N, C-alpha and C positions, 0 to 999 in steps of 0.2 A: 842293349843289352840281352845278355841270353837269359832265358827262363831256368830256375834252377831244378824246376820240375819237368814233367813232359814224359812219362815213362807211362806207355800205352795200356799196360796191362790187360785184361779181357778186352777192352777195346778194339784189340789187334784181330778179334773176330767179329767184330761186329759190321753187320751189313747197312751200309749208312745210306739204301735205299730204302730203308724200313721204315724212316722219318721223313717228314717235308724239310723242305730248305727252305729260310735258315731255321735252325733247331737246337736247342739246348739238350745234349741227351746225359743224363746221371745216372750212375753206376750205385744202387742203393746196397750192393753188397761192397763195394770199397768204401764205399761210408760208414759203413759196420764194422768193416775192418780197421779203419780211421779211428772208430770211435774207440775201440776195445783196447788201440795202443795208448788212446789217452786216458781210459778208465784205467788199466793197469797202471801207468803213472803216478794218478791220484791216489789208488790202493797202496802199492808201494811206498809212497812220500807221506801220505798224510794230507797233501795238499787238495783244496776242492778246484776242480776243473769247470771252468765256464766257457761255453759256446759263443764266441763271439758272432751277434748276428751283423754286424755291418760288413763282415766278409762274407757271409753265405747265409741268408734268411730264408731258405726254401723251406715253408713251415709245414707243407706235405710231409717231410722228414721230422717235424718236431718231435712225435711221440718216440721216434727212433732215437733221438739225440737224447730225450729225456729219460730214457731207459737206461744211459751209460753215463751221462755227466750230472755234475751236481746243479747246473742252471744255467743261466746265460746272461751275456754283459748285454747293456743297451748303449746306444748315443743318443738317446732323447726320448720324446713321449711316444713316438708311434713302435719304435723297436722296442721299449717297454712294453707297450701294450700288447704286440705281437708275441712277445716271451712271455708274457702273461696268461695271453688266450690259448697259445697253441703249443707251447713248447712244455708240454706235463703228462704224468702219468697218473692215474688211480693209486693212491696210497703212498705216493712217493713225494716229498715237499721240493721243490724247485725255489733256487734264489735268482732274483733278478738283481744286477749290480747297474747301475744306470749313470755314466758319466757323459756330462756335455758342458763343452767349452764355456756355454754362457748360457743360464735359465732365463726364461719369461715369468714373473709373477703370476700371470694366469695360466701358467701350466702345472706349476710345482706343485700345487695340491694333488693332482691326478697323478704324476709323476712319482711323488713320495708315496700314495697309497698303493701302486705299482711296485715300487724298490723295495728290497730290504736293505741295500746300501743307496746310498744317494751321496755320490762323488761329486765334488766342486773342482773348479777349476783354480780359484783364487779366496785366500783367507776373507778377501774384501766381499766377494758374492756372500759367502756365509754371514759373515757380521752385516750386510744388509738385509738378506731373509731373515735372520735371527729370529723376529718378531713371529713372522708366518709359520717358522718351524716350529716355534715353540705352542704356537696356537693348534697347530694338526696333530703336534703330541699328546697336547688337553685333550684334544676332539679324538683321541685314541687310534690315532694313526701310527704305526710303529716302522719305525728305519731307523738306520744308524749314517752316521755323516762320514764321510771321506773327503780326504784333501788329495788331489793330484800333484805330485812333486815332479819338477822338472829337473831331473839329476845334474845337468849341467855336464853331462859324459856323455858325447856324441859315437855312437855305433853303427849309425846307418850307413850302407854302402849309394843309396840315391838320395842326393842333398833334399829335393823336394817331398820325400819320404822319411825324412829323419826327423820324428819328433823334439829330439834334444838337440837341433842344430842351434847355433849361437842365433837368438833373436826369436827363438820360436815362442808360437802364443799358447805352445801347450804344456800345462803344468806350471805350477808358481817355483820360482828358482829357490833351490833346496840352500844357497847360500845367503838366500835372504829369509830363512826361516827363524821364527821365533816364538818362546813358549806362548805366549797368546796369540798365534795363528792357530794355535790347535786345540783351543777351547772349545770344550764338547767333540771334539774328533776323535774317532777311535780307530780310523783307519787310515792306511797310507796308500796311494796308487802311484806307479811308476810305469811309462812304457819308453823303451828306446829301441825297441828291435824291430826289424821287417826281413821277413824270409831269411832268420837267422839261426845258425846252431847255438851249441852251450856256451861256449867261452866267452862270448860278448855280453851275456847275461851274468857271469860271474865276475866281470870287471867292472860292469854297472853299479853290483852291491858292493863291490870294493871301493868304487868311490864315492859313494851316496850312505855308505854305513858311518861313518865317523860322526857324521853332520846329522844322523838319527841318532846315534847312540843316548843321547841326553833326554830324549822323547820316548825310548822305546817303552818304560814302563807302562805307561798311560794309553798306548795303541793294544787292540783288540786283535789288528788283522792287518798284513802285507800282500797288498795285490801287486803283480809284477807284468799286470798287462798282457800283450800278445805279442806277435812276430816271433813265435816260436816254429821253428821247421821241424817239428819233434814227431810227424810221420814221416818224412822223408828218409829213405832207407839207411844214409849214413851220417843221422842226428846221432847224438852222445847220449842216449836216454839214462844209462846208468849214473852218469855225472849229474843229470838234472835232479834225479832222484834224491841222490847222495846231495845236492846242493839244498833243494826243498825241504829235504827231512833236517837238513843242518839248521837252516834258517828257522825253522820251527822250534827246534832245540834250545837253539842260543836267543831266540827272544822270547820265548813262550808265544809268540803271536802264532793265528792263524795263517794260514799262506793261501794264495791263489794263484791261480793262473788263467788267461782268457785266449785260448787258441782259436783263431777264425779261420784261417787258410789250411790249418793243419786239419781241421775237421773234412775238408771238401779237397784237400788235396789229390792229382790226378784221378778224382772221381767224375770229371765230366769232360765233355768234348762240345765243342759248338761246330756243325754240320752246316757247309755251304756248298754251294753250286757258282760255276763260272756261266756266266751270260755271255761274254763276249770276248774275243780276242783280236788285237790288231797289232803291228810292230810302230815304234816311234823313237829309234834307238836303242830301245829293248823290247822283249816281248811283252804286252801289257794284257793285262787278264783283267775284266771286271765281274763281279761277283755279287752274290746278294747277301754277301758280309760285309758289313763297314765297321772300319775303325773307330771312326767318330761314335757310331749309334750302338755298335755292340761289343765293342772291346776298347772303351777310350784310354786304358791304360798303355794300350798301345805307342800311343801318340805321347800320352802326360808323364810315363818313366823316363824314356821310352824302353821298350823291349820287343823282343821278335819271339812270336807265340811259336812253340814247336809243332810242327804239322805231321799227322798221323801217317805212317808210311812213304815219308818224302825221300825221295830219290837222289843219287848223287851223281848221276850224270846228266848230261844233255845242257841246252841253255836254261836258264832261270825265267821264269815268269815274275813279273810285278804286277802283285793282287792288290786290288783297291776296291772300294765302296761305290755303289751307286748313286754316291749322296751328289753335290754339288760342289764340293770343296775340294780345291785343290791337292790338300793333304791329306786327305784318305786315303791312305794308302797304306798297307799290312804289312808288306814286305815283299822280296824276291825268295820266290820256292820254284823248287824242281816238283811238281805235281807228280804224283805215281803214274798218271795216266798221262803225262804229258802237257795238261792242262787245255784239252779241246771242251770247246763250248760243249756244256751240258754233264761234265764230269763232275762226279761229287767229289768232295773233299773232307778234311773234319783238322781242326786245332785241338790241339791236348791241352789239359789242366783249366777248363774254361769254366768249372762251376763257381769256384770264389772269384770274388770282386768284380767279373766280367756280367754276372746274370744280375751282379743289385745295380750297377751303373748303367744299365742298357737305357737309351734314350731315342726318343721319335723324332729326332730334328728330321727336317725337311722332308717328313712324311715317311720315313724308311719304315719299312715293318720289322714289329718287334720280331725275334727269335720264340717260336712255340718252346714250352717245357716240357721234355719228355722224360719218365722215370723207367730204367731198365735194371732189372736184375741180374745179373753175370750169373749169378748161383742157380736159378731156375729159367730164365731168358723170357721171364714174363716182361710185356713191354707195354706201357699206358700212355695218355699224354695227358699231362698236369693240368697245363696251361697251355690256350691259343689265344692269339691277339687278331684284332682287326682295326677296320677304319673307326670303330666309335672307341678306342683305344686312344687313338691320335687324337680324334675330336674333341673329345669329353675333357680333356685336360686342357683343352684352350676355351678362349671365351665364346 
């Protein structure tokens, strides 16, 4: 699968030798530009826009995100804590919406205290935790309860990333929804998209709307989740704005979206270096970037990340990481400088998901995180990693 993003933008003029290798470099100016687009959608439609921390949780930019958006969405206790601690600015309330496929009773009191919207995956969890939820509210903890629905309408282009695929564990099947399932529920959450434009969202709503119609009067909000590629240049923003405003008017509910990738789309690169070259039926290049450790979606999706200034002529070099896994292969590329040992290169559009999914398998060092501002050319190291980060997460 080819990535739908990969616009170099200001990175076309970034000197890759300014940072150590490997390193993520995030352009704060591009993040601000993306956030401005999202703020414009919220203002024009009346929808609330929450940043999905699962995709991009570079919390050093938390105040920047908070200045533009209405809050964050979290996938559990740790993200909810991060959102409440780091994504705020003085004088501006920030919402935290938390959804998890299943909660632990021991975590719920803290999650409820951190969250404005506590979203459950099934009505059976709500019923099971009802005494605890009632007690928390009696103790003064304020939150509302949401239910994630599975629209049973599939729009995903990659099966393993399709939350509405047949037999999915994500969301309660809308065809099974009964009035008693919404006892005490004030909001509905749904998520069917992954890196998609507007028409799939419209089709999802058309599919789920009839089943929801009998229940709309009791709902206060509808959350359309994430996967909206709204900061891509060809996204149909006007149609989205009209749709969100129309749902608000039709249902009388507040409406939310949870863009994650859109916050950091084309806002970051992953800088690497060629460590060795040899031939085994095809030119092989060993790099200090590992697909397994630094870009796991390359293997999981799979997809081919775009390379900064990739050439179109000459032999391709098969790039792979330094780990011991035979499958730690990124892909075949025509490097701008031919792929000689010591050459620096960069993969585009790596700020979202790649950063949050890194791991230290095999003791492969984690990339440092650098923040660049293409407007001012300011560059600073936000986070670096060493042996202690590898050792301390083990016994």
